[in-house]
C-alpha positions in Angstrom: 2.4 7.6 20.1 -1.1 6.4 20.8 -4.4 7.0 19.0 -7.5 6.7 21.1 -10.0 4.1 20.0 -13.6 5.1 19.5 -15.9 6.2 16.8 -14.0 6.6 13.5 -10.8 5.2 15.0 -8.8 2.4 13.4 -8.7 -0.7 15.6 -5.7 -2.8 16.4 -5.9 -6.1 14.6 -6.4 -9.4 16.4 -4.7 -11.1 13.5 -1.7 -9.0 12.2 -1.2 -9.2 8.5 2.0 -9.3 6.3 1.6 -6.4 4.0 3.7 -5.0 1.1 3.2 -1.5 -0.1 4.6 -0.5 -3.5 5.5 3.1 -3.6 7.0 5.2 -0.9 5.5 8.6 -1.8 3.0 10.4 0.3 0.2 7.8 0.2 2.5 4.8 0.4 4.6 6.0 3.3 1.7 7.3 5.4 -0.3 4.0 4.7 2.7 1.8 5.6 3.6 3.6 8.8 0.0 3.7 10.0 -0.6 0.0 9.2 2.6 -0.8 11.2 1.4 1.4 14.1 -1.8 -0.7 14.1 0.3 -3.8 14.6 0.7 -5.2 11.1 4.1 -6.2 9.6 4.7 -3.9 6.7 7.3 -3.8 3.9 7.5 -0.6 1.9 8.9 -1.2 -1.6 10.4 1.2 -4.1 12.8 0.6 -6.9 14.6 3.8 -6.0 17.5 2.4 -4.0 18.7 5.8 -2.8 15.2 6.7 -1.5 15.0 3.3 0.3 18.5 4.0 1.8 17.4 7.3 3.3 14.2 5.9 4.6 16.2 3.1 6.4 18.2 5.9 8.0 15.0 7.5 9.3 15.0 10.4 6.9 11.7 11.1 5.2 11.4 12.8 1.8 8.7 15.1 3.0 7.3 16.5 6.3 4.0 15.3 7.6 3.0 15.8 11.3 3.5 12.6 13.4 4.8 10.6 10.5 8.5 10.7 11.4 7.7 9.5 14.9 5.6 6.7 13.5 8.3 5.6 11.1 11.0 5.5 13.8 8.8 3.8 16.4 7.7 1.0 14.1 11.2 0.6 12.6 12.5 0.0 16.2 9.5 -2.3 16.9 10.4 -4.4 13.8 7.0 -3.9 12.2 8.1 -1.5 9.4 10.8 -2.2 6.9 12.0 -0.8 3.5 13.4 -2.6 0.5 14.3 -1.9 -3.1 13.9 -5.6 -4.0 10.4 -5.2 -5.3 10.1 -8.6 -6.8 11.0 -10.4 -3.6 8.7 -8.2 -1.5 5.8 -8.9 -3.8 6.5 -12.7 -3.7 6.8 -12.9 0.1 3.6 -10.9 1.1 0.0 -12.1 0.7 -1.4 -8.6 0.7 -0.1 -5.9 -1.6 -1.1 -2.3 -1.8 -0.3 -0.4 -5.0 0.5 3.3 -4.1 2.6 4.4 -7.1 2.3 7.6 -9.0 -0.4 8.2 -11.6 0.5 11.5 -13.2 -1.9 13.4 -15.4 -1.1 13.3 -19.2 -1.2 16.4 -21.5 -4.6 15.1 -22.9 -6.0 15.0 -19.3 -5.8 11.2 -19.2 -4.0 9.3 -16.5 -0.6 7.6 -16.9 -1.1 4.1 -15.5 2.3 2.8 -16.6 3.6 2.5 -13.0 0.4 0.6 -11.9 0.7 -1.7 -15.0 4.4 -2.4 -14.2 3.6 -3.3 -10.6 0.7 -5.6 -11.8 3.1 -7.3 -14.2 5.7 -7.9 -11.5 3.0 -9.3 -9.2 2.0 -11.7 -11.9 5.5 -12.9 -12.6 6.2 -13.4 -8.9 2.9 -14.9 -8.0 3.4 -18.0 -5.8 0.1 -18.3 -4.0 -3.2 -16.5 -3.3 -2.9 -12.7 -3.1 -5.0 -9.7 -2.3 -4.0 -6.7 -4.4 -5.3 -3.3 -3.3 -5.1 -0.2 -5.6 -4.5 2.9 -3.4 -3.3 5.1 -6.3 -5.7 7.6 -7.8 -7.0 5.8 -10.8 -9.9 5.9 -13.3 -12.8 3.4 -13.2 -12.0 -0.1 -14.4 -8.4 0.0 -13.4 -8.8 -2.9 -11.0 -10.0 -5.0 -14.0 -6.9 -4.0 -15.9 -4.7 -4.9 -12.9 -6.3 -8.3 -12.6 -5.9 -9.0 -16.4 -2.2 -8.0 -16.3 -1.5 -10.2 -13.3 -3.2 -13.1 -15.0 -1.3 -12.5 -18.3 2.0 -12.6 -16.5 1.4 -15.4 -13.9 3.2 -18.7 -14.5 0.6 -20.5 -12.4 -3.0 -20.0 -11.6 -3.8 -18.8 -8.1 -6.7 -17.0 -6.5 -5.9 -13.2 -6.9 -8.5 -10.8 -5.4 -8.2 -7.1 -6.6 -9.8 -4.2 -4.8 -9.8 -0.4 -4.9 -9.3 1.4 -1.6 -8.8 5.1 -2.4 -7.2 7.3 0.2 -8.6 10.5 1.6 -5.5 12.0 3.2 -5.1 15.7 3.7 -1.6 17.2 3.9 -1.0 18.2 7.4 -3.4 15.8 8.9 -2.7 12.6 7.0 -1.9 10.4 10.0 -5.0 11.4 11.8 -7.1 11.0 8.6 -5.8 7.4 8.3 -6.3 6.5 12.0 -9.7 8.2 12.4 -11.2 8.1 8.9 -14.6 9.8 8.4 -15.2 7.3 5.6 -13.6 4.2 4.1 -14.3 3.3 0.4 -13.7 -0.2 -0.8 -14.5 -1.3 -4.4 -14.3 -5.0 -5.1 -16.4 -7.9 -6.4 -14.8 -10.2 -3.8 -16.4 -10.7 -0.4 -13.2 -12.1 0.9 -11.3 -8.9 -0.1 -14.0 -6.8 1.5 -13.8 -8.7 4.8 -10.0 -8.5 4.9 -10.0 -4.7 4.2 
């Protein structure tokens, strides 16, 4: 599967990255498969061992045009893998995307418990510099919360950059939306994070 380059197209990297994506729902799986298609080495993480098992077999939990082909192609190419060993995956990859669920609460607030849990695990497993990117739909100041939780749980002090990179994926055209975005939004105080993204 090829995606023509041009205005609004995602370009192939000259320096492929090692990326972990936590969460294999809609945003996480589309993001992981598309990053792999662009040439990066991607490990999609989820603590649901059954879900990871079905993904390894090439079975997707939902239908999205072009996604199944991307997953199979990049699994065969060795650029896309799946694991339920979240701690190890976070430890071994310098770039982490958080794409876990953030359900709406009865009081119209947002349940950030899954984001907090991932941040705490990143902190506990921190063994070097890390770029942490929040893809989940979250309220303002969530990146500050993520950075604080990582720092609280980290046994050692390393440079951790945190950024927000919300996704604008439409069901039925998510792969095209990722590969040919009409806009990319990045929120960060770090120039290094901005350059990497």
